[in-house]
C-alpha positions as CSV (number, residue, x, y, z in Angstrom):
1,X,15.1,8.5,6.1
2,X,12.3,6.5,7.6
3,X,12.3,3.4,6.1
4,X,8.3,1.7,6.5
5,X,8.0,-2.0,6.9
6,X,5.5,-4.5,8.0
7,X,4.0,-7.8,7.3
8,X,1.3,-8.4,3.9
9,X,-2.0,-7.2,4.7
10,X,-0.9,-4.4,7.2
11,X,-1.4,-1.8,5.7
12,X,2.1,0.2,4.6
13,X,0.5,1.5,1.1
14,X,-2.7,2.6,3.6
15,X,-0.1,4.8,6.0
16,X,2.2,5.2,2.8
17,X,-0.6,7.2,1.3
18,X,-1.4,9.1,4.8
19,X,2.0,10.2,5.3
20,X,2.0,11.0,1.5
21,X,-1.8,13.4,2.3
22,X,1.1,15.9,4.4
23,X,3.4,16.0,2.0
24,X,6.6,13.6,3.0
25,X,8.0,12.2,-0.1
26,X,8.0,8.2,-1.1
27,X,10.3,6.0,-2.3
28,X,7.8,2.6,-2.2
29,X,9.8,-0.4,-3.6
30,X,6.8,-2.3,-4.3
31,X,6.7,0.2,-7.5
32,X,9.6,-0.1,-8.1
33,X,9.5,-3.2,-8.4
34,X,6.0,-3.2,-10.2
35,X,7.9,-0.4,-13.1
36,X,10.7,-2.1,-13.5
37,X,8.7,-5.5,-14.5
38,X,7.1,-3.4,-17.4
39,X,8.6,-4.4,-21.0
40,X,11.6,-3.4,-22.1
41,X,12.5,-2.5,-18.4
42,X,15.9,-4.5,-16.8
43,X,13.2,-6.9,-14.2
44,X,11.8,-8.6,-17.3
45,X,14.9,-9.2,-19.1
46,X,15.9,-10.1,-16.0
47,X,13.1,-13.0,-15.7
48,X,13.5,-13.8,-19.1
49,X,17.1,-14.8,-18.7
50,X,16.6,-16.9,-15.9
51,X,13.5,-18.7,-16.0
52,X,12.9,-18.1,-19.6
53,X,10.6,-16.2,-22.0
54,X,7.4,-17.9,-21.0
55,X,7.6,-16.6,-17.6
56,X,6.3,-12.7,-19.8
57,X,4.0,-11.7,-21.1
58,X,2.8,-11.0,-25.1
59,X,4.1,-7.6,-24.6
60,X,7.3,-8.0,-22.5
61,X,6.1,-7.2,-19.3
62,X,6.5,-9.9,-16.4
63,X,3.7,-12.4,-16.2
64,X,3.6,-12.1,-12.5
65,X,0.9,-15.1,-11.8
66,X,2.7,-17.8,-13.4
67,X,6.3,-16.3,-12.0
68,X,4.6,-16.5,-8.5
69,X,3.5,-19.2,-9.2
70,X,7.2,-20.5,-9.9
71,X,8.5,-18.4,-6.4
72,X,6.3,-20.0,-3.9
73,X,7.0,-23.8,-5.1
74,X,10.7,-23.5,-5.6
75,X,13.0,-21.6,-2.8
76,X,15.8,-22.2,-5.2
77,X,14.1,-20.3,-8.1
78,X,12.8,-17.7,-4.9
79,X,17.0,-17.3,-4.1
80,X,17.3,-16.8,-7.6
81,X,14.7,-14.4,-8.6
82,X,15.7,-12.3,-5.4
83,X,19.5,-12.4,-6.1
84,X,19.1,-10.4,-8.7
85,X,15.8,-8.7,-9.0
86,X,16.8,-6.6,-5.7
87,X,19.9,-5.4,-6.2
88,X,17.6,-3.8,-9.8
89,X,15.0,-2.5,-7.5
90,X,17.8,-1.1,-4.7
91,X,19.7,0.7,-7.4
92,X,16.7,2.3,-8.9
93,X,15.4,2.8,-4.9
94,X,19.0,4.5,-4.2
95,X,18.3,6.7,-7.6
96,X,15.4,7.9,-6.9
97,X,16.2,8.9,-3.2
98,X,19.0,11.1,-4.5
99,X,16.5,12.8,-6.3
100,X,14.4,14.0,-4.1
101,X,14.6,17.9,-3.1
102,X,17.2,18.7,0.0
103,X,15.0,20.9,1.4
104,X,12.8,17.7,2.7
105,X,12.9,17.3,6.6
106,X,12.1,13.9,5.7
107,X,11.0,11.3,2.9
108,X,9.6,7.1,3.4
109,X,11.1,4.5,2.0
110,X,8.8,1.8,1.3
111,X,10.1,-1.6,1.8
112,X,8.2,-5.0,2.4
113,X,11.2,-6.8,3.0
114,X,13.3,-3.8,4.9
115,X,14.9,-6.1,7.9
116,X,14.7,-9.2,5.9
117,X,17.2,-8.4,3.0
118,X,19.3,-5.8,4.9
119,X,20.1,-3.9,1.9
120,X,18.8,-0.2,3.2
121,X,20.4,-1.1,6.3
122,X,22.7,2.2,5.5
123,X,20.2,3.7,4.1
124,X,17.8,4.7,6.4
125,X,17.4,6.3,9.8
126,X,14.9,5.3,10.8
127,X,12.1,1.9,11.0
128,X,8.4,2.4,11.0
129,X,6.6,-0.9,11.3
130,X,2.5,-1.1,10.3
131,X,1.4,-3.8,12.6
132,X,-1.3,-6.2,13.5
133,X,-2.5,-8.9,15.0
134,X,-2.2,-12.1,13.2
135,X,-6.1,-12.7,12.6
136,X,-7.1,-9.2,11.1
137,X,-3.5,-9.5,9.3
138,X,-5.0,-13.1,8.0
139,X,-8.7,-12.2,7.4
140,X,-7.4,-8.7,5.6
141,X,-5.4,-10.6,2.7
142,X,-7.9,-13.4,2.1
143,X,-11.3,-10.7,1.3
144,X,-8.2,-8.6,-0.3
145,X,-6.6,-11.4,-2.4
146,X,-8.8,-14.0,-2.8
147,X,-6.4,-16.4,-1.6
148,X,-7.2,-19.1,1.0
149,X,-6.0,-19.5,4.6
150,X,-3.1,-21.9,4.0
151,X,-1.3,-19.5,1.1
152,X,-2.0,-16.1,3.1
153,X,0.0,-18.5,6.3
154,X,2.2,-19.2,3.8
155,X,3.2,-16.1,2.3
156,X,3.6,-15.0,5.8
157,X,5.9,-17.5,7.1
158,X,8.6,-16.7,4.2
159,X,7.9,-13.3,6.3
160,X,9.9,-12.7,9.5
161,X,7.7,-13.4,12.7
162,X,5.8,-10.3,14.2
163,X,7.6,-10.2,17.1
164,X,11.4,-10.1,15.1
165,X,10.1,-7.2,13.6
166,X,8.6,-5.6,16.3
167,X,11.6,-6.3,17.8
168,X,13.7,-4.2,15.6
169,X,11.1,-1.5,15.6
170,X,12.2,1.8,16.0
171,X,8.6,3.5,15.2
172,X,5.3,1.1,15.4
173,X,2.1,2.1,13.4
174,X,-1.0,-0.8,15.1
175,X,-3.6,-0.5,12.4
176,X,-6.4,-2.3,14.0
177,X,-9.2,0.8,13.4
178,X,-10.6,2.6,10.7
179,X,-8.9,5.0,8.5
180,X,-9.4,8.1,10.3
181,X,-7.9,6.7,13.0
182,X,-4.6,5.2,11.3
183,X,-4.2,8.8,9.8
184,X,-5.0,10.0,13.1
185,X,-1.6,8.3,14.1
186,X,0.3,9.0,11.6
187,X,0.1,12.6,11.9
188,X,1.6,11.9,15.7
189,X,4.3,10.5,14.4
190,X,4.9,13.0,11.3
191,X,5.4,16.2,14.4
192,X,7.4,13.5,16.3
193,X,9.8,13.0,12.6
194,X,9.8,17.1,12.2
195,X,10.7,18.3,15.7
196,X,11.4,14.8,17.7
197,X,14.9,14.2,18.8
198,X,15.8,10.8,15.8
199,X,17.1,8.6,19.1
200,X,13.4,9.2,20.0
201,X,11.3,5.9,20.1
202,X,8.0,6.5,19.3
203,X,4.8,4.3,19.2
204,X,0.8,4.9,17.9
């Protein structure tokens, strides 16, 4: 069970897809959060209970932009949301993992806040961090999400520092090149995960 994580804009999703191309099963907590945010789902009900129905769209899904704005400006609101929503995500993730074929050599569990929450420490075997230089990270997020540098830095400030994340990693993929280079790095680690002892640590 490989826990996949990295800061915003690091390229976690691209790395996850590259592993999937190689046939590795993926359970993605971002996808689960999106699933739980849909009309009639537990996440949407949770947000309505905590913040009111004004934070749902007309069809009953979570109004993600409005909710994001609310929790960034109110640390207490963010803490309340996380304490209620994260257990729902974890419960669903564990159920999805349990449904994977038992013949699978290994699988990925993608969790953006893997180290911050600590909720999956007893679930994963190794932690794989996707790393990127800070300047490149900021420029990628600004281009992708149309955010200002200050907004990107504010998001980064709410995540674990790059140095601490790297210190906790068992394996690291540095995503500072093109897609072909990244795919090659994924292939190297894929081979290691299939063949190497769990005690061996590698970087790409």
